[in-house]
OpenMM code with the backbone's topology and positions (N, CA, C; nanometers):
from openmm import Vec3, app, unit

residues = "MET SER LEU LEU SER LEU LEU TYR LEU ASP ASP HIS GLY VAL GLU LEU VAL THR ASN ALA VAL LYS HIS TRP CYS ARG ALA ARG HIS VAL PRO MET GLN SER ILE GLN GLY GLN LYS ALA MET GLY ILE ALA ILE ASP LYS VAL LEU ALA GLY GLU SER SER PRO ALA ALA LEU ILE GLU ALA ILE ASP SER HIS ILE PRO GLY GLU VAL HIS LYS ASP PRO HIS GLY".split()
positions = [
    Vec3(-0.2487, -0.9023, -0.7957),
    Vec3(-0.1487, -0.8977, -0.7051),
    Vec3(-0.1583, -1.0025, -0.5933),
    Vec3(-0.0552, -1.0782, -0.5617),
    Vec3(-0.0290, -1.1733, -0.4776),
    Vec3(0.0598, -1.1396, -0.3575),
    Vec3(0.0251, -1.1764, -0.2500),
    Vec3(0.1256, -1.1626, -0.1225),
    Vec3(0.2471, -1.2309, -0.1579),
    Vec3(0.2399, -1.3270, -0.2454),
    Vec3(0.3750, -1.3964, -0.2835),
    Vec3(0.4682, -1.2901, -0.3494),
    Vec3(0.4170, -1.1927, -0.4039),
    Vec3(0.5073, -1.0846, -0.4536),
    Vec3(0.6128, -1.0331, -0.3652),
    Vec3(0.5524, -1.0457, -0.2095),
    Vec3(0.6556, -0.9874, -0.0982),
    Vec3(0.7750, -1.0923, -0.1084),
    Vec3(0.7761, -1.2049, -0.1520),
    Vec3(0.8871, -1.2803, -0.1416),
    Vec3(1.0078, -1.2129, -0.2462),
    Vec3(0.9654, -1.1585, -0.3350),
    Vec3(1.0752, -1.0895, -0.4233),
    Vec3(1.1418, -0.9740, -0.3681),
    Vec3(1.0784, -0.9247, -0.2550),
    Vec3(1.1514, -0.8200, -0.1802),
    Vec3(1.2479, -0.8560, -0.0853),
    Vec3(1.3531, -0.7648, -0.0450),
    Vec3(1.4298, -0.8025, 0.0686),
    Vec3(1.3571, -0.7264, 0.1941),
    Vec3(1.4188, -0.7651, 0.3147),
    Vec3(1.3611, -0.7135, 0.4447),
    Vec3(1.3339, -0.5707, 0.4424),
    Vec3(1.4296, -0.4874, 0.3710),
    Vec3(1.3847, -0.3459, 0.3640),
    Vec3(1.2699, -0.3170, 0.2861),
    Vec3(1.2610, -0.3850, 0.1653),
    Vec3(1.1565, -0.3515, 0.0930),
    Vec3(1.0090, -0.4132, 0.1488),
    Vec3(1.0230, -0.5163, 0.2128),
    Vec3(0.8869, -0.5643, 0.2790),
    Vec3(0.8640, -0.4605, 0.3885),
    Vec3(0.9503, -0.4106, 0.4718),
    Vec3(0.9262, -0.3067, 0.5726),
    Vec3(0.8790, -0.1681, 0.5133),
    Vec3(0.9383, -0.1402, 0.4034),
    Vec3(0.9059, -0.0058, 0.3340),
    Vec3(0.7597, -0.0223, 0.2784),
    Vec3(0.7113, -0.1283, 0.2168),
    Vec3(0.5782, -0.1562, 0.1667),
    Vec3(0.4824, -0.1390, 0.2659),
    Vec3(0.5109, -0.2376, 0.3737),
    Vec3(0.4115, -0.2484, 0.4857),
    Vec3(0.3899, -0.1179, 0.5506),
    Vec3(0.4958, -0.0482, 0.5801),
    Vec3(0.4804, 0.0846, 0.6559),
    Vec3(0.4095, 0.1954, 0.5594),
    Vec3(0.4248, 0.1877, 0.4388),
    Vec3(0.3679, 0.2842, 0.3503),
    Vec3(0.2232, 0.2525, 0.3476),
    Vec3(0.1974, 0.1287, 0.3290),
    Vec3(0.0485, 0.0837, 0.3177),
    Vec3(-0.0276, 0.0933, 0.4655),
    Vec3(0.0291, 0.0744, 0.5610),
    Vec3(-0.0263, 0.1026, 0.6923),
    Vec3(-0.0576, 0.2429, 0.7162),
    Vec3(0.0416, 0.3241, 0.6704),
    Vec3(0.0209, 0.4654, 0.7065),
    Vec3(-0.1017, 0.5197, 0.5948),
    Vec3(-0.0955, 0.4822, 0.4651),
    Vec3(-0.1914, 0.5093, 0.3762),
    Vec3(-0.3326, 0.4641, 0.4232),
    Vec3(-0.3442, 0.3497, 0.4722),
    Vec3(-0.4779, 0.2965, 0.5202),
    Vec3(-0.5133, 0.3575, 0.6343),
    Vec3(-0.4164, 0.3904, 0.7328),
    Vec3(-0.4729, 0.4465, 0.8654),
    Vec3(-0.5170, 0.6071, 0.8361),
    Vec3(-0.4397, 0.6639, 0.7284),
    Vec3(-0.4913, 0.8006, 0.7173),
    Vec3(-0.6035, 0.8255, 0.6443),
    Vec3(-0.6557, 0.7067, 0.5672),
    Vec3(-0.7914, 0.7089, 0.5058),
    Vec3(-0.8981, 0.6218, 0.5693),
    Vec3(-0.8500, 0.5758, 0.6892),
    Vec3(-0.9553, 0.4868, 0.7795),
    Vec3(-1.0163, 0.3659, 0.6855),
    Vec3(-0.9069, 0.3001, 0.6401),
    Vec3(-0.9565, 0.1669, 0.5819),
    Vec3(-0.8632, 0.0606, 0.6331),
    Vec3(-0.9297, -0.0471, 0.6601),
    Vec3(-0.8387, -0.1658, 0.6928),
    Vec3(-0.7501, -0.2101, 0.5896),
    Vec3(-0.6364, -0.2632, 0.6414),
    Vec3(-0.5358, -0.3317, 0.5327),
    Vec3(-0.6012, -0.4412, 0.4552),
    Vec3(-0.6927, -0.5085, 0.5340),
    Vec3(-0.7553, -0.6258, 0.4626),
    Vec3(-0.8638, -0.6119, 0.3788),
    Vec3(-0.9038, -0.4788, 0.3640),
    Vec3(-1.0005, -0.4230, 0.2695),
    Vec3(-0.9474, -0.4451, 0.1355),
    Vec3(-1.0454, -0.4296, 0.0329),
    Vec3(-1.0170, -0.4313, -0.1003),
    Vec3(-0.9017, -0.3143, -0.1414),
    Vec3(-0.9318, -0.2096, -0.0896),
    Vec3(-0.8635, -0.0809, -0.0984),
    Vec3(-0.7210, -0.1078, -0.0348),
    Vec3(-0.7140, -0.1653, 0.0625),
    Vec3(-0.5857, -0.1812, 0.1225),
    Vec3(-0.4973, -0.3096, 0.0592),
    Vec3(-0.5632, -0.4021, -0.0020),
    Vec3(-0.5215, -0.4981, -0.1065),
    Vec3(-0.4624, -0.4290, -0.2216),
    Vec3(-0.5210, -0.3526, -0.2788),
    Vec3(-0.5062, -0.2865, -0.3933),
    Vec3(-0.3638, -0.1907, -0.3696),
    Vec3(-0.3728, -0.1201, -0.2414),
    Vec3(-0.2714, -0.0239, -0.2110),
    Vec3(-0.1398, -0.1268, -0.1890),
    Vec3(-0.1543, -0.2351, -0.1457),
    Vec3(-0.0421, -0.3274, -0.1153),
    Vec3(0.0238, -0.3589, -0.2437),
    Vec3(-0.0609, -0.3962, -0.3471),
    Vec3(-0.0174, -0.4315, -0.4802),
    Vec3(0.0653, -0.3321, -0.5539),
    Vec3(0.0133, -0.2180, -0.5378),
    Vec3(0.0639, -0.0883, -0.5989),
    Vec3(0.2057, -0.0653, -0.5320),
    Vec3(0.2115, -0.0651, -0.4017),
    Vec3(0.3453, -0.0529, -0.3200),
    Vec3(0.4476, -0.1587, -0.3559),
    Vec3(0.4107, -0.2774, -0.3809),
    Vec3(0.4849, -0.3754, -0.4093),
    Vec3(0.5553, -0.3524, -0.5506),
    Vec3(0.4767, -0.3355, -0.6409),
    Vec3(0.5061, -0.3084, -0.7698),
    Vec3(0.5993, -0.1856, -0.7879),
    Vec3(0.5794, -0.0754, -0.7242),
    Vec3(0.6715, 0.0169, -0.7200),
    Vec3(0.8092, 0.0001, -0.6598),
    Vec3(0.8018, -0.0774, -0.5423),
    Vec3(0.9311, -0.1049, -0.4802),
    Vec3(1.0152, -0.2118, -0.5751),
    Vec3(0.9294, -0.3122, -0.6319),
    Vec3(1.0067, -0.3921, -0.7282),
    Vec3(1.0612, -0.3229, -0.8568),
    Vec3(1.0262, -0.2146, -0.8707),
    Vec3(1.0528, -0.1248, -1.0001),
    Vec3(1.1778, -0.0168, -0.9525),
    Vec3(1.1982, -0.0329, -0.8076),
    Vec3(1.3168, 0.0554, -0.7659),
    Vec3(1.2983, 0.1715, -0.6720),
    Vec3(1.1659, 0.1881, -0.6531),
    Vec3(1.1322, 0.3042, -0.5754),
    Vec3(1.1618, 0.2707, -0.4255),
    Vec3(1.2190, 0.3617, -0.3611),
    Vec3(1.2487, 0.3660, -0.2226),
    Vec3(1.2045, 0.4683, -0.1420),
    Vec3(1.1208, 0.5537, -0.1759),
    Vec3(1.0692, 0.6743, -0.0973),
    Vec3(0.9452, 0.6288, -0.0400),
    Vec3(0.9229, 0.6333, 0.0946),
    Vec3(0.7878, 0.6164, 0.1583),
    Vec3(0.6763, 0.6976, 0.0849),
    Vec3(0.7066, 0.8275, 0.0765),
    Vec3(0.6257, 0.9442, 0.0259),
    Vec3(0.5874, 0.9095, -0.1168),
    Vec3(0.6785, 0.8581, -0.2004),
    Vec3(0.6452, 0.8235, -0.3319),
    Vec3(0.5608, 0.7082, -0.3448),
    Vec3(0.5641, 0.6235, -0.2598),
    Vec3(0.4740, 0.5053, -0.2628),
    Vec3(0.3414, 0.5409, -0.2179),
    Vec3(0.3170, 0.6340, -0.1171),
    Vec3(0.1869, 0.6835, -0.0824),
    Vec3(0.1359, 0.7612, -0.1950),
    Vec3(0.2117, 0.8497, -0.2633),
    Vec3(0.1672, 0.9289, -0.3706),
    Vec3(0.1213, 0.8224, -0.4981),
    Vec3(0.1880, 0.7250, -0.5150),
    Vec3(0.1575, 0.6273, -0.6304),
    Vec3(0.0225, 0.5650, -0.5858),
    Vec3(0.0009, 0.5238, -0.4592),
    Vec3(-0.1073, 0.4719, -0.4107),
    Vec3(-0.2356, 0.5585, -0.4403),
    Vec3(-0.2134, 0.6773, -0.3846),
    Vec3(-0.3056, 0.7768, -0.4051),
    Vec3(-0.3583, 0.8028, -0.5679),
    Vec3(-0.2574, 0.8036, -0.6419),
    Vec3(-0.2869, 0.8264, -0.7876),
    Vec3(-0.3563, 0.7090, -0.8542),
    Vec3(-0.3425, 0.5912, -0.8031),
    Vec3(-0.3959, 0.4615, -0.8511),
    Vec3(-0.5331, 0.4264, -0.8030),
    Vec3(-0.5617, 0.4857, -0.6883),
    Vec3(-0.7064, 0.4594, -0.6170),
    Vec3(-0.7805, 0.5763, -0.6107),
    Vec3(-0.8498, 0.6129, -0.7037),
    Vec3(-0.9201, 0.7379, -0.7209),
    Vec3(-1.0220, 0.7609, -0.6277),
    Vec3(-1.0564, 0.8896, -0.6060),
    Vec3(-1.1742, 0.9083, -0.5185),
    Vec3(-1.1471, 0.9166, -0.3608),
    Vec3(-1.2270, 0.9678, -0.2754),
    Vec3(-1.2115, 0.9738, -0.1516),
    Vec3(-1.2565, 0.8428, -0.0761),
    Vec3(-1.1960, 0.7830, -0.0007),
    Vec3(-1.2316, 0.6591, 0.0793),
    Vec3(-1.2797, 0.7050, 0.2138),
    Vec3(-1.3835, 0.6549, 0.2440),
    Vec3(-1.4492, 0.6696, 0.3761),
    Vec3(-1.4434, 0.5782, 0.4715),
    Vec3(-1.4550, 0.6195, 0.5939),
    Vec3(-1.4349, 0.5129, 0.7061),
    Vec3(-1.5439, 0.4219, 0.7043),
    Vec3(-1.5171, 0.2699, 0.7189),
    Vec3(-1.6225, 0.1804, 0.7255),
    Vec3(-1.7100, 0.1898, 0.8440),
    Vec3(-1.8419, 0.2246, 0.8386),
    Vec3(-1.9194, 0.2342, 0.9569),
    Vec3(-1.9086, 0.1152, 1.0362),
    Vec3(-1.8733, -0.0002, 1.0243),
    Vec3(-1.8670, -0.1228, 1.0927),
    Vec3(-1.7332, -0.1466, 1.1506),
    Vec3(-1.6356, -0.0716, 1.0953),
    Vec3(-1.4811, -0.0906, 1.1405),
    Vec3(-1.4309, -0.0042, 1.2483),
] * unit.nanometer
topology = app.Topology()
chain = topology.addChain("A")
for resn in residues:
    res = topology.addResidue(resn, chain)
    for name in ("N", "CA", "C"):
        topology.addAtom(name, app.Element.getBySymbol(name[0]), res)
């Protein structure tokens, strides 16, 4: 996944992706810049490009593709 994929989204799509990923990362105590955050961004972008428009569905898709419990970084 590349952030260049964001270029294919309209303003609403970019906002949808970033808000969903921010919410997912905040709830799991991981930085958006982490590997998990980058994976979450890629999953959300792919889903929005495929036509998904529900924030809850994006978060659910991220959860289903990033298995296991994510713990807070002790340095973050």
